[in-house]
Structure formats: structure tokens, C-alpha cells
N, C-alpha and C positions, 0 to 999 in steps of 0.2 A: 474126356467123356463129355458128350453133349447132354446137358441136364434137361433139355427140352422145355426150357422156360422162356424162350424167345417170345417177346410181346405179351407175356403174361404179366398181370398186375399184382404187386405185393405191397404191403405196408411194413415198414420197419420203424419201431418206436425207439427212442433213445439213440438216434442215429447221427448225432453230431460228433461223436468220438467213440473210441473203444470198440467193443464188439459190434454195436449197432452200425457204426460207420463202415467197418470192415465187411459186414454182411451185406449192407446196401450196395457197396461197390462191387462185391463179388457177383451179386445178382445182376447188376447193370452190365458187367463184363460178359455175362451169359446172355445178354440181349433182353433182359426183363425191364419192365417199367416199375418204378418204385415211388411210393409216397413216403417221404422221409419226415420224421417228427422228432422234435426235441424242444426244450425250453429256450435254448440260445439261438437267436435268429442268425447271428453272424456266421457261425460254422455251417448252418444249414444252407445259407446263401452261397458260401464258398463251394459246397458240394454241388449245388444246383448249377452254378456257373461252369463247373468242371464237366457235368453231364447234362446239358440243357435239354436234350431230346428225350431223356429217360426219367427225369425226376420232376415230381411235384412236391411242394413244400407245405407242411402243416405245422406251424409254430405253435407251441403251447405245452402246458404240463399235462401229459396224458393220464396222470393219476387223478385228474379232476373230471367231474361230470361234464363240464362245459367243453373241454377239449375232446372228450369222447363224442359228444354231440356234434361237434364240428367235423370230426372224422367221418361220422355216419353220413352227414350231408355231402361230403366230398365223394363218398363211395356210392351215393344213390344212383341207381341205374347202371352201375358198372359191375362187371364180373370180377370178383376178387379171388385170386388163386391161393393166396396165403398171407399170413401175418407173423411177424416176429414181435413178441410181447416182451419188452425189455425196458428196464429203467434202473436208476441207481437205488441203492439200499439204504437202510437206516445207519446212524452213526455207530462207530465201534464203542461198545460198552460191555463191562462185566455185569452179571446179574445184580450184584450188590450195589452197583452205581446207577441202576435204572430207577426211574419213577414210574408210576402207573400211566402217566401221560406219555411216556416213551413207548409203552406198549400200545396205547391207543393210536399213536402216530405211526408205529410200525405196521399195524393192521391196515391203515389207510395206504401206506406207501408200498407194502408188499403184497397184500392179499385182495383187499376190497375192489380196487380198480380193475384187477385182472379178471375177477369173477364178473364184474359188470360188463367189461368190454367183450368177454367171451359170450356172455348171454346175448348181448346186442348183435353180435355177428353170426350167432348160430343159425338163425332163421335163413340168412342169406346163403350160408354154406349148405344148409339142408335143401333149399330150393334148387341150388346148383347141382346137388349130389356130388360135391367135390369141395375140398378145402384142406389146407395145411396150416396148422397152428403150432408155432414153436415158441416155447417159453425159455428165456435165459435166466437161470437161477444161480446156484452156487454149489460148489463141491461140499459146502456145509450141510447139504441134505443127505450126504453119504457119511460124512465125518465132521463133527463140530469143529469150528475154528475158534481158538481162544479169543476172548474179548469181543465176540460177535454174537452174544446171546440172542439178540432180537432177530437177526438174520437166521441163525441156527434154528430158531423156533418157528417163526412165521412162514418161512419158505417150505417147511414140511407140510403145511396146510395146502400150499399150492400143489405139491406133489399128490396129495390125497384127492383133491378135486379133479385134477387133470387125469389121473389114472381112472377114476370113477367115470368121468364123462367120456373118456376114450372108449370104454366098454359099451356105453350107451349109443354111440354114433358111428362105430366102426363100419357097420353095414351100409352106411349112407355115403361112403367115399370120403369121409372126413378123418384125418389123423391128427392126433395131439401128442407132442413129445416135448421133453425137457432136456436142455443141455445144461450140465452142471460144471462150469469152468473152475479149474483150480487157479493157481497163481499165474497171471498173465501180465505182460507189460502194458498196463493201462493206468489211467489217472486214478481209478479207484484203488488200485494196488499201492500207488504212491501214498495215498492217504493212510493206508495201513502201516506203511513203513514209518511215516511220521508219528503215528500214534504209538507204535512200539518203541520208537527212539525216545519218545517222551517218558514212557513208563519205565524204561530200563536205563535211561540216562546215557544213551549211546547215539552215535550219528545215524541219520537216515540210511546212509550207505551200509553201515554195519547192520542195521536192522534188516535191510534188504537181503544181506547175506544170511541172516538167521532164517528167513523164509526160504531162500533158495536151497539151503542145506536140507530142507524137508522134501525137495523134489528129486525123485530118483533119476530123472534125465539130466539133472544138473543145471537147469536154466529156466528162466521164466518162459511161459508160453507166448507164442506170437498170435495176436488177434486175427491176422490174415489166414493162418492155418486153421484156426477155429472156425472161421467163416466158410471154409471149404466144406466142412461137415454140415454146417447149418444150411448152406445152399442145397446140398444133396437132400437133406431131410425135407426141404421145402419143394422138392421137385416131384414129378410123377414117378420117378424111380423108387421112391420111398413108400409106395402104396401098402407094403406089408409090414411096415414098422409103425407101431402106435402104442401109446401108453407107457413109453420107455423114458427113463431118466438116465442119461448117458454122461458119464464123467469124462471130462477132457482135462487131465490133471498131471500128466507127466509122471504118473506112478505115485502120486501123493496119498491116495486112499489105500489103506492097508487091508481093508476087509475083502474077503473073497467075492462078495457081491458088488464090489465097487465099480 
């Protein structure tokens, strides 16, 4: 399928690895131009060298006001067709092991910057009468994951504001959707394996098998497959899909609305 994104401009945050990298590459293979962002400059530069004609680099922590301001400068005078709002989450903790400062930090890392960035870009999308905004969250918004109380809690606030805003701007050609990935073969998942192995006194490989046993399809997800759906949601074909939180989880979520 031709996604009709050739020469369109997108931003993908958290694009040095994992879901962000896979989404950026999928958009580029469809002929799009992509501004890639992450904190680590080395991996961004490797991606730029691989696709020199399609990539611009914005290095920096997108959860900070300074990097958001730098992104807005880079976008000045350009038509932006869509953005992937994606970054790492807070550390794995049970509620009993959290301090109030952990919750403050989780608010900054999960919610605040996404609200600010969305607010800053909304005027541009409204003037264009077009825009695709895609948030990468977690299957935890459908079914809590053990030892991830911070993510389980604060990501639900993202779902709330995205759903509300989607209703307010749907008539302006702007769509907002959330992808909620389950267990995929990413570096973030490896950190969960290590945390579980420490808690249970087992090897990381055994911990991985504990997680995989929860997946009905019997294997970790592939970030490249995930990126296929993300790219479609960022395309003109997805004009009738908005305000949705879509699980990509291999059957992990048991609820009927999963």
C-alpha cells in the first residue's frame, strides 16, 4: 500500500532505538522526510548517515522545555504533517518502594512535556487544517504491569488528555491516537527482564521467559511490525481514526475492550 507520505515532513522523538527508530525508518522507506530526536547523538548520527537525504537531526532531551523550543525553531516556516511523541518511561518500582519525588519525576517524564509539546504544535496544525499526532505509551493503560506503578498511573493521564483533545479538533483535520505496545524486543524490555531477575533471584533469560509466557502469540513483538501500524496512522489513510488507544500486544490484554 502506498501510504501517500512521500516528501511529507514528520518528527519522531526517541528515535535512536526501539520503536522510535523503527517508525522513523519505516516513514523514510515510504519516502517521507523525518526530523529525528533523542538524547544520544551517536545513534542519531548513524541513522542520518544511513539516510542522508531524508533526515534532519535534533539532539536533546525532548522532555525539557529547551529541546522543545529548539524543535519549534527547526519547524518554523515548514509544513509539519505529523509527529510521533515517544520517550522512555520511569524506573520499575512497586508502590511501596516509591517516594513522592518519584511521582514528581514521573509527571515530568510521562505527562508534562507531552502536554506542552502538543500545546505548542496545535496552532501550526490548526492553521494547516491537517495534522497527525501519535503517542507511544504502553499496554499498561489497558492492563497494569507489575512493578510499574508510575507508568501504570501517569500514562492514563495521557490517555485522558489525548481523548479529550481529539474531540475538540477532529473537525480541523487533526487526529490524535495512542499506540499501547505490549512486550517487544527493545532495550526497555531488557531492563524489565533484569529488574525481574533481581527480584526473583533468577537469570535475565529466565525472567524473559516469564514475560513471554504471558503473550498468547508466544514471542516478543518486533518493533518493525509495530512501526507498520504507526506509519499508517500517520498517513492520510487514517483520517477517520482519532482518539483511539490501540493495543499492540500479541494477546496480552485479557479485557474485552483491550
